[in-house]
Structures are given as C-alpha cells and as structure tokens.
C-alpha positions in Angstrom: -10.7 -35.7 -15.7 -7.7 -34.6 -13.5 -8.0 -35.6 -9.7 -7.8 -31.8 -9.0 -11.4 -31.7 -10.3 -12.6 -34.6 -8.4 -13.4 -33.1 -5.2 -16.4 -34.6 -3.1 -18.9 -32.6 -0.9 -19.5 -33.7 2.6 -22.2 -36.4 3.4 -25.5 -34.4 3.3 -27.7 -34.5 6.5 -31.2 -35.7 6.2 -32.6 -32.6 7.5 -33.4 -30.7 4.1 -33.1 -27.1 6.0 -29.4 -28.4 7.0 -28.7 -28.9 3.2 -29.4 -25.6 2.1 -25.7 -24.7 1.9 -25.4 -27.2 -0.9 -27.9 -25.9 -3.1 -27.0 -23.3 -5.8 -27.0 -19.9 -4.8 -27.4 -16.6 -6.5 -25.4 -13.6 -6.2 -21.7 -12.5 -6.1 -19.3 -15.1 -5.1 -22.1 -17.9 -5.8 -22.3 -19.9 -8.7 -25.0 -22.4 -9.8 -23.6 -25.7 -10.2 -23.0 -26.7 -14.0 -25.3 -30.0 -14.6 -22.4 -31.7 -16.7 -20.6 -31.7 -13.4 -23.0 -33.2 -11.2 -21.6 -36.7 -11.3 -18.3 -35.4 -10.0 -20.0 -34.3 -6.6 -18.0 -31.2 -7.0 -20.0 -27.8 -5.9 -18.3 -24.5 -5.4 -19.7 -23.5 -1.9 -20.8 -20.0 -1.1 -17.5 -18.2 0.4 -17.2 -15.5 3.0 -15.8 -12.3 1.1 -12.7 -10.7 2.8 -10.8 -7.8 1.9 -7.6 -8.6 0.3 -4.3 -6.8 0.9 -4.1 -3.5 -0.9 -8.0 -3.6 -1.7 -9.6 -0.4 -2.0 -12.8 0.0 0.1 -15.5 1.4 -2.4 -18.5 3.1 -0.8 -21.7 2.5 -2.5 -22.4 6.0 -3.4 -19.0 6.2 -5.7 -20.1 7.7 -8.8 -19.3 5.7 -12.0 -20.4 5.9 -15.7 -23.1 3.7 -16.9 -24.2 2.6 -20.3 -25.9 -0.4 -21.9 -22.9 -2.8 -21.7 -22.0 -1.9 -18.4 -22.5 -4.8 -15.7 -22.6 -2.9 -12.3 -21.7 -6.1 -10.3 -18.6 -6.6 -12.4 -17.7 -3.1 -12.4 -17.8 -3.1 -8.5 -15.8 -6.2 -8.1 -13.0 -4.8 -10.3 -13.1 -1.6 -8.8 -12.3 -3.0 -5.3 -9.0 -4.4 -6.8 -6.9 -1.2 -6.2 -3.4 -1.9 -6.3 -3.8 -5.3 -6.6 -3.6 -5.0 -10.2 0.0 -4.6 -10.3 0.6 -7.4 -7.9 2.3 -9.9 -10.3 1.9 -12.6 -7.7 -1.5 -11.7 -6.7 -5.1 -12.4 -8.0 -4.4 -10.7 -11.1 -1.1 -12.3 -12.0 -2.5 -14.3 -14.7 -2.8 -11.0 -16.7 0.8 -10.4 -16.0 1.6 -13.7 -17.2 -0.3 -13.7 -20.5 0.5 -9.9 -21.3 3.6 -10.7 -23.2 1.5 -13.1 -25.6 -1.2 -10.1 -26.0 1.4 -7.4 -26.7 3.0 -9.5 -29.2 -0.2 -10.3 -31.0 -1.1 -6.7 -31.3 2.4 -5.7 -32.3 2.9 -8.4 -34.9 -0.5 -7.9 -36.6 -0.2 -4.2 -36.4 3.3 -4.4 -38.2 1.5 -6.6 -41.1 -1.4 -4.7 -41.6 -0.6 -1.2 -40.8 2.7 -1.4 -42.7 5.1 -0.6 -39.7 8.7 -1.2 -39.4 9.2 -4.6 -37.7 12.5 -3.8 -36.7 11.5 -0.5 -34.9 11.9 -0.4 -31.2 8.6 1.3 -31.2 6.7 0.0 -34.3 3.4 1.4 -33.1 4.8 5.0 -33.0 2.4 7.5 -34.3 -0.8 5.3 -34.1 -3.6 6.2 -32.0 -4.7 3.4 -29.8 -7.7 2.8 -27.4 -7.5 0.4 -24.8 -11.3 -0.5 -23.6 -11.9 -1.7 -20.4 -8.0 -0.9 -19.3 -8.2 -1.9 -15.7 -5.0 -0.9 -14.0 -3.3 -0.2 -17.3 -1.3 -3.5 -17.6 -1.7 -3.8 -21.3 -1.8 -0.1 -22.1 1.5 0.6 -20.6 3.0 -2.1 -22.8 1.5 -0.8 -25.9 2.5 2.6 -24.8 6.2 1.7 -24.6 5.9 0.6 -28.2 5.0 4.0 -29.4 1.4 4.0 -29.4 -0.6 7.1 -28.4 -2.8 5.3 -26.0 -6.1 6.2 -24.7 -7.3 3.9 -21.7 -11.0 3.8 -20.7 -12.6 2.0 -17.8 -15.9 2.4 -16.2 -14.5 1.7 -12.7 -13.1 5.0 -11.2 -10.7 3.4 -8.9 -8.9 1.3 -12.0 -8.2 4.6 -13.7 -6.9 6.1 -10.5 -4.3 3.1 -10.1 -3.7 3.2 -13.8 -2.8 7.0 -13.8 -0.7 6.6 -10.7 1.4 3.6 -11.9 1.8 5.4 -15.6 3.2 8.5 -13.8 5.6 6.3 -11.9 6.7 4.5 -15.3 7.1 8.0 -16.9 4.5 7.2 -19.7 2.1 9.4 -21.1 -1.4 7.7 -21.3 -4.7 9.3 -21.7 -6.8 7.6 -19.0 -10.5 8.3 -18.8 -13.6 7.0 -16.5 -16.0 6.7 -19.5 -17.7 3.8 -21.1 -17.0 2.7 -24.6 -20.3 4.1 -25.9 -19.6 7.5 -24.4 -16.2 7.4 -26.3 -17.7 6.4 -29.4 -20.4 9.2 -29.2 -17.7 11.5 -28.9 -16.8 10.9 -32.3 -13.3 9.6 -31.3 -11.7 6.9 -33.9 -8.5 5.1 -33.5 -6.1 3.2 -35.9 -6.2 0.3 -33.0 -8.8 -0.7 -30.5 -8.2 -3.3 -28.0 -10.7 -4.9 -25.6 -8.8 -8.1 -24.2 -10.4 -10.1 -21.5 -13.6 -7.5 -21.4 -16.5 -9.0 -23.5 -17.2 -11.7 -21.1 -17.8 -9.0 -18.6 -20.3 -6.8 -20.4 -24.1 -6.9 -21.1 -25.4 -7.0 -24.9 -22.0 -8.4 -26.2 -23.3 -8.2 -30.0 -23.9 -4.4 -29.5 -20.8 -3.8 -27.8 -18.8 -5.3 -30.4 -20.7 -2.8 -32.8 -19.7 0.0 -30.3 -16.0 -1.1 -30.6 -16.1 -1.1 -34.2 -17.3 2.5 -34.3 -14.1 3.3 -32.5 -11.9 1.8 -35.4 -10.8 3.9 -38.2 -11.2 2.9 -41.9 -8.4 0.4 -42.5 -7.7 0.3 -38.7 -7.7 -3.0 -36.5 -9.6 -4.3 -33.6 -8.2 -6.9 -31.3 -10.4 -8.9 -28.7 -9.9 -11.8 -26.3 -12.2 -13.8 -24.4 -13.0 -17.3 -23.3 -14.8 -20.2 -25.6 -18.1 -21.3 -24.2 -17.3 -24.9 -24.1 -17.4 -28.0 -21.5 -13.7 -27.5 -21.4 -13.6 -23.7 -20.6 -15.8 -24.5 -17.7 -13.6 -26.9 -16.3 -10.6 -24.9 -16.5 -11.3 -21.3 -16.4 -14.0 -21.6 -13.7 -13.7 -24.7 -11.5 -10.0 -24.7 -12.2 -8.8 -21.2 -12.2 -11.2 -19.7 -9.6 -11.9 -22.5 -7.1 -9.2 -25.0 -7.5 -6.1 -22.9 -8.2 -7.3 -19.6 -7.2 -5.7 -17.8 -10.1 -8.6 -15.3 -10.1 -11.0 -14.2 -7.7 -14.3 -16.3 -7.3 -17.2 -15.1 -9.3 -15.1 -13.6 -11.7 -16.5 -15.4 -14.7 -20.0 -16.4 -15.9 -19.8 -19.4 -18.3 -23.0 -18.0 -20.1 -21.2 -15.2 -21.3 -18.4 -16.8 -22.7 -18.3 -16.4 -26.7 -17.9 -19.2 -29.1 -15.1 -17.8 -31.9 -17.6 -18.2 -34.7 -20.2 -16.1 -32.9 -17.6 -13.4 -32.5 -16.7 -13.4 -36.1 -20.5 -13.2 -36.9 -20.9 -10.1 -34.7 -17.6 -8.5 -36.2 -19.1 -9.1 -39.7 -22.4 -7.5 -38.8 -20.4 -4.4 -37.4 -18.5 -4.2 -40.7 -15.4 -5.8 -39.6 -13.6 -8.8 -41.2 -11.6 -11.1 -38.9 -8.2 -11.5 -40.1 -6.4 -13.8 -37.4 -7.5 -15.9 -34.4 -5.2 -17.6 -31.8 -5.4 -19.6 -28.8 -3.5 -19.0 -25.3 -2.9 -22.3 -23.5 -1.2 -23.1 -20.2 1.9 -25.3 -20.1 1.7 -27.4 -16.6 5.3 -28.7 -16.9 6.9 -25.2 -17.5 4.1 -23.3 -15.7 4.1 -20.9 -18.4 1.6 -19.5 -21.1 2.0 -19.7 -25.0 0.2 -18.9 -28.3 -1.5 -21.8 -29.7 -4.3 -23.1 -32.1 -6.5 -24.4 -29.3 -9.2 -22.0 -28.8 -11.2 -23.8 -26.6 -10.5 -21.8 -23.5 -8.7 -18.6 -24.1 -8.5 -16.9 -27.5 -7.5 -13.9 -29.3 -8.9 -12.5 -32.3 -8.1 -9.5 -34.6 -10.3 -7.9 -37.3 -9.8 -5.2 -39.7 -12.1 -2.5 -40.9 -11.8 -2.1 -44.6 -11.2 1.2 -46.0 
C-alpha cells in the first residue's frame, strides 16, 4: 500500500464522548469508514464545507426536474459548482484531463460502427447525439466540434446555465435542456449516439436508468457509458486517494456502493436490448502525470453498446 494511504488518526481519548468525531458519520461530505481499511488507521474526518471560488450559491427553493433516477443530494452538489466546471486546474480538472480519451473513444467507435469517414475533421457530422448528465458541457462541446448535432441535458439548472454561456462563447450551437433522462425518453426523442459518462454512479435505480438510456438510442445506434468498477482498488484510488489525499475531486463525490462492475453493466445493457461492443480502462500514469486508455478496468472504465436494427 503506498505511503499516502497510510495516514494515522490522532490517539483517541478515553472519554467515549470525545471520540464521537472519529466515528463514521452519515451525510454530505461524511463517509463511513470502509472496513477493509480499518488496519490502516485512516479515517476521512468530517470536514467543514467552504464555498469555493466561483461557486454559485444555490437557494433551497431553486426549481429542478426530478425523476426516479435523480439523486437530489448529488444534483445539489454538482449544481453548486458553477463556473468551476471550466476551471481546468480546479476541482473538476480531472474531467478535462480524461476528456481527450473519452472523445477519441466515442469518435473511433462511431467511425467504425456508424460507417463514418475516419479522415474527416468532423466525422460525426449529421449525427444526433444526446449527452446525458452533461454538467457544464465539457464533453458536449468536444463532440459538437466533431460535427455532432448535440443535445445536452442535466437535472441541475446551474449546470445548464453554465453550459449555455460557455457554448455561446465558443460559438457552438448546442441544445441544452434542464430535464431528466426519463423526461427526454418520454418525449419520444431518439439519437444516433447517446453518452452518459461519469453519470451512472450518481443515479438511483441504475439498472432502470440504463434501460432509459437504451430507449433514447435509435436502432443501429450507439450508447457510451463511463463509470467506476466496484473493487477494493477503486475504493483506495477513487475515494481515499482522489477525494481525501490528492483532492482531485470534491470530498463526498463518490459512493463505493454505487460503483458498477463491468459484467453487471453488460447484463443491464443486454436486458435493455443493447449489445456490448467494447470496453476499455482509463488509468493514471504517475510518472508522466497523465491519463491513457488501457486494458485495466479495475477503477475507471468506458463501455460501448449497440442497439441492433
């Protein structure tokens, strides 16, 4: 185990009441200790939430769409990010770092399975694409630049406003909507490509959510997913490491119980009428401080599925 995961907690007092801060707490920003790490003495202590630079204050009464898959706590958390979505050196910087891998993955498989021109500067031209859980629009803008006719949706209203402003500055025509995946599917809309990257680990009823995504895909179309495997390794790296040691993402962003095994995801896709066509890992290279596509799916991974005609 790397030394950075071997922190020790202060010596506890003999008074049980004084040890309350060391006990697992429930609530935003507080995560019960994972039993497999008890031997390390590491315990992510509750922290005082502070407003970050550029963070948008969100009143409790802000209207937002709801559905069976929406987790209100997660929506609130991401709704507060504001322009931090586009701060490549900030708390969402990791999304900017992995975005080239995600874009290349979507482009390359679309070229292969949708018979596009691989040498074109805009190989996705003429294809309808829905980016589910688009956040501030990082992925949506990159795919629009490849020629796709992009619709981006998110249940967090501030995310949509940030995405609209940034797209306008970038000169991109993207149809952003503050709606849920269920509402979009119920409208009868279908697309050649549907993406839901780094989303499924934040929703309720994950199997039903995958079925909703499948409804949005046209016959012959593609669905792209990215999430985190539910392993000991992912707890160590994606939660303890990324959230509490390195601070790559805000604390409390992830819940290990909501991570999804690749074979589970394949089964849900099959049940929804989709066929897995590819999977790949995304791994961090410490020496070069960069990310690359790999065969290691133990932590972050991508998956593509096709709806046969």
